[in-house]
C-alpha positions, -999 to +999 in steps of 0.1 A: +747-476+284+761-462+252+782-431+253+768-401+235+794-376+221+788-339+217+797-324+183+829-310+199+839-345+212+832-360+178+853-333+162+882-341+185+879-378+177+879-372+140+905-345+143+884-319+124+867-287+132+835-285+152+818-267+123+827-295+099+808-319+122+778-296+123+778-294+085+780-332+082+752-336+107+730-312+088+737-329+055+729-363+071+763-377+066+769-386+102+741-403+122+730-381+151+701-371+172+691-340+192+685-334+228+667-301+228+690-278+208+721-300+214+735-325+189+745-359+201+763-386+182+764-422+196+800-432+199+793-467+184+775-451+154+805-428+148+828-458+150+807-476+124+806-445+102+844-444+104+847-481+094+823-475+065+844-445+053+876-466+054+859-494+035+846-470+009+880-453+006+898-485+000+872-503-021+841-483-031+826-513-050+820-531-016+795-505-004+759-502-016+749-472-037+741-444-011+718-415-019+721-419-056+759-417-057+773-441-082+810-450-080+826-471-107 
């Protein structure tokens, strides 16, 4: 079974604040789901998101255009 992280655990993994994670979830930047009022983030999905961020940072031309953002 996949591990589901809380927003706090995701923040610890990314070494950022809990509130930054909450903001990113609400903007749809990090894939997540809710269990009642609690936010959960699949650990595998967070790892994939991290890899995508690394790829985008090092070579933005390799990623498809996301949400109308164009990088040249």
